[in-house]
N, C-alpha and C positions, 0 to 999 in steps of 0.2 A: 544723679548718672552718675557711672561708674567713667574713671578718667580717658579711658580710651577712645569714648565716643566725644567726649569734650575736647579733647585734641583735635580730630579727626573735623570735627564741626568747624572749629579755627580754622585749620586749614582750606577746609572745602569753602570757607567764605573769603578767605584770602584769594582761591583762584576766581570768583566768582568776578571778578573785576577790578578788586583791592590792591591786588601787586601790580596792577599796570598803571597806578597814581603814585605810588612812592615808593621806595625801595625799605626792606628788611618787612613788608609786609606780612609776610607769609610767616613767619619766621613770629613777629610781632602776636598776630593773631591767633597762631598755633598756641602760645604760651601763654598768651592773654585768657585762652577760653579754658581753663585748666587751674587761674591763678588765683581762683577764691579759696580755691580747695588748699592753700595753703594753711588755712585754720586748722589744719589736722595737727601741725605740730603743737598744740597743745595738747596732742596727747602724749607729749612726752612729761607732762605734769600728774598723769593719769588717765583710768578709761572714764573718770567721771567730767575731769575738767575737761576732756576730749569731746564729750557731748556736751557739754554748755557751750563750747564756742565753734561747735561745726555749725555752717551756715550762719554764722553771726555778723559780727561787721562786715567782712568782707565780702558778704553777700548782700549787701545791703545796697539801696544807691546811693546812700549817703559815703559809704566806704568805695566806689566802684572808682572815682575819681584819683582816690589815694593808691589806687590796686593799679592803677593805669600808670600813676607816677613811676612806679617800680619797676612795672614793665619795661617803659619809654627808658627810664633811669639805666636801668640793667644794657638796653640795645645802645645808648648813647657812650656807655663806657666800653662797649665793643666795639663801636664803630671808631673814636678814639686809636683804642690800640690797634687796629685794622689799617688804620687811616698811617700811622706813625711808622708802622712793621713795611708799609707798602712803598713810602716814601724812603726808607733807607735801604730798600732792596728790590731785586726784580723778584716778579712771580712767574715761575715752570718756565726761565729764560727768556721771558716776554721784556719787551721795556718796561718803564713807570708810564713812557708816557703811551705807548700802544694802550696799556693795562688801563690808565686813564680814557682814552678814549671809546675804547670797549665798554667802559662803565657809564658813560654818557648816552651810549644807545638805548640802558635800561632805564627805567624807572628812577627821577631823579631823589635824593633823599630831603623828604618834605617831614620835619619834625612836626608841627604843628597836625598837619593832615594822618601821621602815623596815630597821634595821640588820640583822635576822633578814631581811628578804624580800631584801633584797642578796645575803645570803649563798648563800640560797636560786640566786638568777640565777648566780650566780659559780661554783656546784658546776654549771651544767647548761652554762657554759662548758667545767670537767673533761670532764664525761661526752662531750659532741657531741666534744673530741678524742679523747677515747678510742675513738671510735668508729671512728677514721681509723687508716690504718696505719702513721700515723709515728710514733705513741704518746705518753704522760704518763709522770711521774713524779710521782705524787699523794704519796708516803710521802719523798721528797726531803727533809734528809739523811739520814733514819733508812734509810731503803731507797732504795737509788740505783737501782732495776731498774726498765726501761720495760715498760711496760703498753700492746696497742693492742689493739682490738676488730677492728681491719681489715674490718668490714663494710659500711661505706659510705666513699664516694668521698669525696674534700676538700670537692667541690662536687656535690651533690647534686640536681638540678633538681625531682625530685619533693615531696623535703623544702622546698625552698626557695618551690615553689608552694604546697604546703597551708598554710603561713605565712604567705604573702604575702594570699592568701584569706580568711583568718582574719581579716586587719586592715580589709583594703579590704571586703569582704561588708556588715559591719555600716553602713561607711560609705554603700557604694552604696543598702542598704534605707535609712538612715537620711532621704536624700535624696527616695525614693519615698516615705516617710511625711509628708514636708513636703508634699509635693505634693497630698495627699488631705486635710491636718490634722489628723493624727493628732498625739498631744501626744509630744515628745521624752523618751526616758527621761534619767536622769542618766548611766547606765553603760549603754554599749551592748558586743554582741560578747562575754559571757563564753558564752553556748552556742558560737559560733564558735571561743572561742579552746580551750575545753575538748574540741573536736571534733580541733581540729588538733594537740592535746597525744597525747590518744589515738592519732590518727592516723600521729604521729611513732615512738609505741610500737611501734604493729603493724607499720609499715616496720620497726625495729628488728628484732622479733622475728622476723619475715620472712625478712629479709636474711641473721640470723644464722644462721638454721636452713640457708637455701640454702649458706651459707661452710659447713658442716658437711657437706652432703652435696658439697662442692667436695671438702673434706680427705679423705672417703670414697672417691671418686673417682682422689684422686693417691695413694691406699692400694695402690689394684690397679694402679698403673703399671709395665711391664715393660720395665726397662731392659738388656736382657740379660742379665738375673743378679746387675747390682748392686744391692746392698742400699741400701733406701733409708732414711739417717738419722734427716731431717729433711722436713719439709713447710712450705710457707705457701701460703696464699691472699688474693690481693688484689682488691680491688671494682673494678668500672668501671662508674662512672656511668650511672644511668638503667635500666639492665638488670639486675636480681638473678640472671640465671640466668647470666650468663658471669663467670670469675674469672679471675686471672693466678695461677697456679702455680709456686712453686719447689720445685723437689726436688732435695736433696744425699745426693751418694753421698761415698764415701769418696777418688776420685781427678776428679769433677768436676761441676757444676750443672747439671741441665733444666730449661730454661722450658717450660712448658707452658700449655695452655687448656683450662679445663673448663669444662663447657657440663652443666648441671644437670637443666636442661627435657629434653635427650633423652639423659642420661647418658652424656657419652661427655667424654675426655679427649684432645686433640689435641698431639703431639708431633713436633716436626721436628727431624732430626738438627742443623739448621742452629741451633738454637737449644741448642747443647752448650757449655757455658762450663768449659773446664778450669782446672782448680785454678794459677793461676801459682807459677811456681818462687820461693823465698826467695833475694833476693838482698844484697848489702851496703847497696845504695841501697835496696829496700823496707824493708830493718830500718832505716835511718836517717829514713827518710818516718814509719814507724809511731810513732817518737819524739817526730816532732813535734807541733806545739800543735794544728796539723790533726788528725793520725793520730790521738791520742789521745782528742782527743773525739767524731772520726767514730768511731773502734774502739768506746768505749764505748755509741756509741747505736746503731751498725747492729746488725743481726739476722742479714743475710747480704752480709756485707761481702768485696768482692774489690778487693785490691790489688796491682798490674801495675805492672812495670817496663816502657819504653816497650822494645817489642825493639830498636830501632835504637841505634846505638850513637850518641855524639854527634858531629857533624860537626867534622872536623880545621880547619874553617875558622872554628868558634865557638872564639872565646878561653877562654870561659869553661865549655868543656863539661858544659852541664847537661844531669842525665837526668830525662826528668818520671818521675814516679810518679804511677797514677791510685787514687783510692778511689772505690768505685762499692757501691751498695748494691742488690741484687737484685730488693728488694720491691716498687721504682720503676720496673725497667728493662720497660714496655709500653708500646704505643700507647694514648692515649685520644686524643677530639679537641681539636686546638690544644693539643697536649703529647705531641709524639714522642720517647716515652723508651726506645726501642730505639737510635737515635741519638743523643740526648743527653739521658742519665738526668738527672733532676733530683738535688737537691741532691750532685753531683759534685765532689769534690775534686780538687788537684793540687799536690803538693809536689815541686821543683825540686830536685835535690841536686847540690852540684859535684863536682868531680874530689877533694876533702879530705872527700869523704861526709859534707858536713853542709848545713844547710837556707839555700838564697840565696832562693825565692819559695817563697809559697804560695797559692793560690785556691781559693774556692768558686765553682761555678757561673761561672767563667772571669770572676770579679770577683777582684783582686788583694786581697791583705791589706797596706798599706801601716804 
């Protein structure tokens, strides 16, 4: 899931009641909800290094306790700095004693409880990522298998709007109450937060059901007698009734679009992708760093050598081999997946069948 939804989920979780039990719960759960994506720092080592470690150890059940310690330690350092600063001065003209009395009216600092709340927010990150078709490996390294629910697009405006309303609405109503002189409650927005979380669960349930309907439509596909070995359905944003379908047969892959609202499966002959032949170049590319990582992660990989031979004017004689996952080969707004599939890799093989260069999303690994 994209970062904004993760942050908002953590904040809404805190507002649902956790912030009443321990100080710093809101900031802790908001930060923790996005904390596992700290593994994107691996991208500093190049696109393939980032691809290898994204949704890696920080996204596993084994790694979550360490993620939680990092968030908790950061908040503890902030708390110590804030305590020393408060003890040495006054805050906005209010005496330290008065500030202490005000603080005691709020939730106390409970580090053990806060650690548990942080773990809850971290788990929300894994669950949100699991709902997408990219997947997660929560049991790595014991079990390296990728799991993907594939019923929510990586950016879902409906979900984002629900979470945003749950956070903004209490503040707006608070302004209205202030105008009429109503007493401001110490904690606001619990009902909105619970409603948003229930709405999220309802959205997930409805989308999961629609995906099962899309797979049922895929099972009825007539591919001129070719048996369907596997099928897969990927979500579109906003519209829960439209699904991008991949059908695998012994000789080719068929892309299709399922509409669960009217029960139709649209298939075009131009969306047939035949299995590319195995060549010395593709074998060498599969053994490369990129090839091993891609094939470990991809569910519907297509590894194809450029059909055009290297130009005689090219002294290096490099042969491009592309890696594409058909789960992402469909168009959504602002993301033309058919022409430029996301997470597409390329390995250039020289005349000696050695790796000369590797790219991911047109970014070269140096």
